[in-house]
Biotite code that builds the C-alpha atoms (Angstrom):
import biotite.structure as struc

atoms = struc.array([
    struc.Atom([-19.752, -2.638, 4.467], chain_id="A", res_id=1, res_name="MET", atom_name="CA", element="C"),
    struc.Atom([-17.655, -5.556, 5.610], chain_id="A", res_id=2, res_name="LYS", atom_name="CA", element="C"),
    struc.Atom([-19.238, -7.278, 8.625], chain_id="A", res_id=3, res_name="LYS", atom_name="CA", element="C"),
    struc.Atom([-17.023, -9.458, 10.779], chain_id="A", res_id=4, res_name="LEU", atom_name="CA", element="C"),
    struc.Atom([-18.868, -12.459, 12.185], chain_id="A", res_id=5, res_name="SER", atom_name="CA", element="C"),
    struc.Atom([-16.561, -13.159, 15.082], chain_id="A", res_id=6, res_name="THR", atom_name="CA", element="C"),
    struc.Atom([-14.556, -11.666, 17.885], chain_id="A", res_id=7, res_name="HIS", atom_name="CA", element="C"),
    struc.Atom([-11.393, -12.927, 16.157], chain_id="A", res_id=8, res_name="ARG", atom_name="CA", element="C"),
    struc.Atom([-10.415, -9.640, 14.576], chain_id="A", res_id=9, res_name="ILE", atom_name="CA", element="C"),
    struc.Atom([-6.860, -9.077, 13.425], chain_id="A", res_id=10, res_name="GLY", atom_name="CA", element="C"),
    struc.Atom([-5.209, -5.724, 12.877], chain_id="A", res_id=11, res_name="VAL", atom_name="CA", element="C"),
    struc.Atom([-1.807, -5.472, 11.229], chain_id="A", res_id=12, res_name="GLU", atom_name="CA", element="C"),
    struc.Atom([0.004, -2.313, 10.234], chain_id="A", res_id=13, res_name="GLN", atom_name="CA", element="C"),
    struc.Atom([3.273, -1.304, 8.686], chain_id="A", res_id=14, res_name="GLY", atom_name="CA", element="C"),
    struc.Atom([5.276, 1.405, 6.998], chain_id="A", res_id=15, res_name="ASP", atom_name="CA", element="C"),
    struc.Atom([7.039, 0.765, 3.688], chain_id="A", res_id=16, res_name="SER", atom_name="CA", element="C"),
    struc.Atom([9.457, 2.897, 1.693], chain_id="A", res_id=17, res_name="THR", atom_name="CA", element="C"),
    struc.Atom([8.308, 2.593, -1.913], chain_id="A", res_id=18, res_name="LEU", atom_name="CA", element="C"),
    struc.Atom([11.181, 4.280, -3.692], chain_id="A", res_id=19, res_name="PHE", atom_name="CA", element="C"),
    struc.Atom([13.982, 6.811, -3.462], chain_id="A", res_id=20, res_name="SER", atom_name="CA", element="C"),
    struc.Atom([14.443, 7.882, -7.077], chain_id="A", res_id=21, res_name="ASP", atom_name="CA", element="C"),
    struc.Atom([16.394, 11.115, -6.606], chain_id="A", res_id=22, res_name="PHE", atom_name="CA", element="C"),
    struc.Atom([19.555, 9.170, -5.695], chain_id="A", res_id=23, res_name="GLN", atom_name="CA", element="C"),
    struc.Atom([19.818, 7.303, -8.980], chain_id="A", res_id=24, res_name="ASP", atom_name="CA", element="C"),
    struc.Atom([17.753, 9.431, -11.369], chain_id="A", res_id=25, res_name="GLY", atom_name="CA", element="C"),
    struc.Atom([14.780, 7.055, -11.405], chain_id="A", res_id=26, res_name="GLY", atom_name="CA", element="C"),
    struc.Atom([11.634, 7.676, -13.435], chain_id="A", res_id=27, res_name="GLU", atom_name="CA", element="C"),
    struc.Atom([9.576, 9.127, -10.566], chain_id="A", res_id=28, res_name="MET", atom_name="CA", element="C"),
    struc.Atom([12.163, 11.916, -10.229], chain_id="A", res_id=29, res_name="TRP", atom_name="CA", element="C"),
    struc.Atom([13.190, 12.437, -13.864], chain_id="A", res_id=30, res_name="THR", atom_name="CA", element="C"),
    struc.Atom([10.179, 11.227, -15.869], chain_id="A", res_id=31, res_name="GLY", atom_name="CA", element="C"),
    struc.Atom([6.936, 12.833, -17.002], chain_id="A", res_id=32, res_name="THR", atom_name="CA", element="C"),
    struc.Atom([3.494, 11.526, -17.815], chain_id="A", res_id=33, res_name="GLY", atom_name="CA", element="C"),
    struc.Atom([1.795, 8.549, -16.160], chain_id="A", res_id=34, res_name="PRO", atom_name="CA", element="C"),
    struc.Atom([4.087, 6.603, -13.828], chain_id="A", res_id=35, res_name="ARG", atom_name="CA", element="C"),
    struc.Atom([3.405, 3.817, -11.361], chain_id="A", res_id=36, res_name="GLU", atom_name="CA", element="C"),
    struc.Atom([5.284, 1.960, -8.645], chain_id="A", res_id=37, res_name="ARG", atom_name="CA", element="C"),
    struc.Atom([4.060, -1.224, -6.906], chain_id="A", res_id=38, res_name="ARG", atom_name="CA", element="C"),
    struc.Atom([5.274, -3.018, -3.802], chain_id="A", res_id=39, res_name="LYS", atom_name="CA", element="C"),
    struc.Atom([4.017, -6.378, -2.536], chain_id="A", res_id=40, res_name="ARG", atom_name="CA", element="C"),
    struc.Atom([3.339, -6.628, 1.214], chain_id="A", res_id=41, res_name="VAL", atom_name="CA", element="C"),
    struc.Atom([2.961, -9.989, 2.977], chain_id="A", res_id=42, res_name="ALA", atom_name="CA", element="C"),
    struc.Atom([0.998, -10.237, 6.227], chain_id="A", res_id=43, res_name="PHE", atom_name="CA", element="C"),
    struc.Atom([2.748, -11.896, 9.175], chain_id="A", res_id=44, res_name="SER", atom_name="CA", element="C"),
    struc.Atom([-0.249, -14.245, 9.486], chain_id="A", res_id=45, res_name="GLU", atom_name="CA", element="C"),
    struc.Atom([-2.995, -15.040, 6.991], chain_id="A", res_id=46, res_name="ALA", atom_name="CA", element="C"),
    struc.Atom([-6.472, -13.637, 7.525], chain_id="A", res_id=47, res_name="PHE", atom_name="CA", element="C"),
    struc.Atom([-9.554, -15.894, 7.147], chain_id="A", res_id=48, res_name="ALA", atom_name="CA", element="C"),
    struc.Atom([-10.617, -13.833, 4.109], chain_id="A", res_id=49, res_name="GLN", atom_name="CA", element="C"),
    struc.Atom([-9.238, -10.732, 2.377], chain_id="A", res_id=50, res_name="PRO", atom_name="CA", element="C"),
    struc.Atom([-9.120, -7.914, 4.960], chain_id="A", res_id=51, res_name="PRO", atom_name="CA", element="C"),
    struc.Atom([-9.908, -4.242, 4.480], chain_id="A", res_id=52, res_name="SER", atom_name="CA", element="C"),
    struc.Atom([-6.652, -2.381, 3.794], chain_id="A", res_id=53, res_name="VAL", atom_name="CA", element="C"),
    struc.Atom([-6.081, 1.360, 4.141], chain_id="A", res_id=54, res_name="GLN", atom_name="CA", element="C"),
    struc.Atom([-2.979, 3.097, 2.738], chain_id="A", res_id=55, res_name="CYS", atom_name="CA", element="C"),
    struc.Atom([-1.761, 6.652, 3.328], chain_id="A", res_id=56, res_name="SER", atom_name="CA", element="C"),
    struc.Atom([1.379, 8.594, 2.536], chain_id="A", res_id=57, res_name="LEU", atom_name="CA", element="C"),
    struc.Atom([3.566, 8.806, 5.642], chain_id="A", res_id=58, res_name="SER", atom_name="CA", element="C"),
    struc.Atom([6.360, 10.694, 3.851], chain_id="A", res_id=59, res_name="MET", atom_name="CA", element="C"),
    struc.Atom([6.723, 12.273, 0.439], chain_id="A", res_id=60, res_name="TRP", atom_name="CA", element="C"),
    struc.Atom([9.482, 14.371, -0.976], chain_id="A", res_id=61, res_name="ASP", atom_name="CA", element="C"),
    struc.Atom([8.453, 16.259, -4.112], chain_id="A", res_id=62, res_name="MET", atom_name="CA", element="C"),
    struc.Atom([9.982, 18.987, -6.243], chain_id="A", res_id=63, res_name="ALA", atom_name="CA", element="C"),
    struc.Atom([8.534, 22.410, -5.528], chain_id="A", res_id=64, res_name="GLN", atom_name="CA", element="C"),
    struc.Atom([8.668, 23.633, -9.140], chain_id="A", res_id=65, res_name="ALA", atom_name="CA", element="C"),
    struc.Atom([6.108, 21.102, -10.419], chain_id="A", res_id=66, res_name="SER", atom_name="CA", element="C"),
    struc.Atom([2.541, 20.166, -9.536], chain_id="A", res_id=67, res_name="ASN", atom_name="CA", element="C"),
    struc.Atom([2.205, 17.693, -6.677], chain_id="A", res_id=68, res_name="GLN", atom_name="CA", element="C"),
    struc.Atom([0.046, 14.792, -7.795], chain_id="A", res_id=69, res_name="ARG", atom_name="CA", element="C"),
    struc.Atom([-0.211, 11.420, -6.082], chain_id="A", res_id=70, res_name="ALA", atom_name="CA", element="C"),
    struc.Atom([-2.639, 8.517, -5.994], chain_id="A", res_id=71, res_name="ASP", atom_name="CA", element="C"),
    struc.Atom([-2.059, 5.770, -3.413], chain_id="A", res_id=72, res_name="ILE", atom_name="CA", element="C"),
    struc.Atom([-4.085, 2.579, -3.064], chain_id="A", res_id=73, res_name="SER", atom_name="CA", element="C"),
    struc.Atom([-4.124, -1.062, -1.984], chain_id="A", res_id=74, res_name="ALA", atom_name="CA", element="C"),
    struc.Atom([-4.778, -3.526, -4.816], chain_id="A", res_id=75, res_name="GLU", atom_name="CA", element="C"),
    struc.Atom([-4.824, -7.313, -5.254], chain_id="A", res_id=76, res_name="SER", atom_name="CA", element="C"),
    struc.Atom([-5.758, -7.841, -1.596], chain_id="A", res_id=77, res_name="VAL", atom_name="CA", element="C"),
    struc.Atom([-5.751, -11.498, -0.507], chain_id="A", res_id=78, res_name="THR", atom_name="CA", element="C"),
    struc.Atom([-5.709, -13.308, 2.819], chain_id="A", res_id=79, res_name="GLU", atom_name="CA", element="C"),
    struc.Atom([-1.903, -13.345, 2.671], chain_id="A", res_id=80, res_name="LYS", atom_name="CA", element="C"),
    struc.Atom([-1.036, -9.833, 1.463], chain_id="A", res_id=81, res_name="GLY", atom_name="CA", element="C"),
    struc.Atom([-1.616, -6.996, -0.991], chain_id="A", res_id=82, res_name="PHE", atom_name="CA", element="C"),
    struc.Atom([0.107, -4.543, -3.328], chain_id="A", res_id=83, res_name="GLU", atom_name="CA", element="C"),
    struc.Atom([0.719, -0.899, -2.486], chain_id="A", res_id=84, res_name="ILE", atom_name="CA", element="C"),
    struc.Atom([0.243, 1.123, -5.682], chain_id="A", res_id=85, res_name="VAL", atom_name="CA", element="C"),
    struc.Atom([1.594, 4.668, -6.064], chain_id="A", res_id=86, res_name="PHE", atom_name="CA", element="C"),
    struc.Atom([0.728, 6.633, -9.205], chain_id="A", res_id=87, res_name="ARG", atom_name="CA", element="C"),
    struc.Atom([1.605, 10.084, -10.464], chain_id="A", res_id=88, res_name="THR", atom_name="CA", element="C"),
    struc.Atom([1.300, 11.897, -13.796], chain_id="A", res_id=89, res_name="TRP", atom_name="CA", element="C"),
    struc.Atom([2.072, 15.073, -15.686], chain_id="A", res_id=90, res_name="GLY", atom_name="CA", element="C"),
    struc.Atom([5.182, 17.018, -14.683], chain_id="A", res_id=91, res_name="ASP", atom_name="CA", element="C"),
    struc.Atom([5.175, 15.842, -11.036], chain_id="A", res_id=92, res_name="THR", atom_name="CA", element="C"),
    struc.Atom([8.649, 14.985, -9.738], chain_id="A", res_id=93, res_name="ARG", atom_name="CA", element="C"),
    struc.Atom([8.724, 12.647, -6.730], chain_id="A", res_id=94, res_name="VAL", atom_name="CA", element="C"),
    struc.Atom([12.081, 12.124, -5.051], chain_id="A", res_id=95, res_name="ALA", atom_name="CA", element="C"),
    struc.Atom([10.873, 9.504, -2.571], chain_id="A", res_id=96, res_name="ARG", atom_name="CA", element="C"),
    struc.Atom([7.739, 8.163, -0.924], chain_id="A", res_id=97, res_name="ALA", atom_name="CA", element="C"),
    struc.Atom([6.866, 6.081, 2.125], chain_id="A", res_id=98, res_name="ARG", atom_name="CA", element="C"),
    struc.Atom([3.426, 4.541, 2.786], chain_id="A", res_id=99, res_name="VAL", atom_name="CA", element="C"),
    struc.Atom([1.757, 3.611, 6.073], chain_id="A", res_id=100, res_name="ALA", atom_name="CA", element="C"),
    struc.Atom([-0.841, 0.836, 5.856], chain_id="A", res_id=101, res_name="TRP", atom_name="CA", element="C"),
    struc.Atom([-3.327, -0.968, 8.074], chain_id="A", res_id=102, res_name="MET", atom_name="CA", element="C"),
    struc.Atom([-5.235, -4.198, 7.468], chain_id="A", res_id=103, res_name="ALA", atom_name="CA", element="C"),
    struc.Atom([-8.308, -5.172, 9.504], chain_id="A", res_id=104, res_name="ILE", atom_name="CA", element="C"),
    struc.Atom([-10.097, -8.474, 9.085], chain_id="A", res_id=105, res_name="GLY", atom_name="CA", element="C"),
    struc.Atom([-11.260, -11.750, 10.509], chain_id="A", res_id=106, res_name="GLU", atom_name="CA", element="C"),
    struc.Atom([-8.610, -14.247, 11.609], chain_id="A", res_id=107, res_name="LEU", atom_name="CA", element="C"),
    struc.Atom([-8.756, -17.975, 11.021], chain_id="A", res_id=108, res_name="ALA", atom_name="CA", element="C"),
    struc.Atom([-9.017, -20.257, 14.022], chain_id="A", res_id=109, res_name="HIS", atom_name="CA", element="C"),
    struc.Atom([-7.907, -23.843, 14.533], chain_id="A", res_id=110, res_name="GLU", atom_name="CA", element="C"),
    struc.Atom([-11.534, -24.852, 15.250], chain_id="A", res_id=111, res_name="ASP", atom_name="CA", element="C"),
    struc.Atom([-12.783, -23.556, 11.869], chain_id="A", res_id=112, res_name="ASP", atom_name="CA", element="C"),
    struc.Atom([-14.079, -26.326, 9.628], chain_id="A", res_id=113, res_name="TRP", atom_name="CA", element="C"),
    struc.Atom([-12.645, -26.631, 6.143], chain_id="A", res_id=114, res_name="GLN", atom_name="CA", element="C"),
    struc.Atom([-15.434, -28.013, 3.950], chain_id="A", res_id=115, res_name="VAL", atom_name="CA", element="C"),
])
């Protein structure tokens, strides 16, 4: 459990389109097997330490004739940002995906001492 030691709590959220592969025949739409797409997100203001980040699919467009498999996560979380990671595998065909995210953490303050 992450415990925040202050009342200076920051919450930032966003919604990012990861890809739209059906338009140009990209690998998420035409490929098979393990596939991955990453997108770097920068926070509007740095947190005091890496925040907790939650990601969820806010839109997905998948082919109906194949299995629907998706794994979404936040990786490489720092005070300044993180990477959204979308993975699929097998015969899954993903035309496009959008991800909603939320970061919650402690904010820095001008009175904080830098030792």
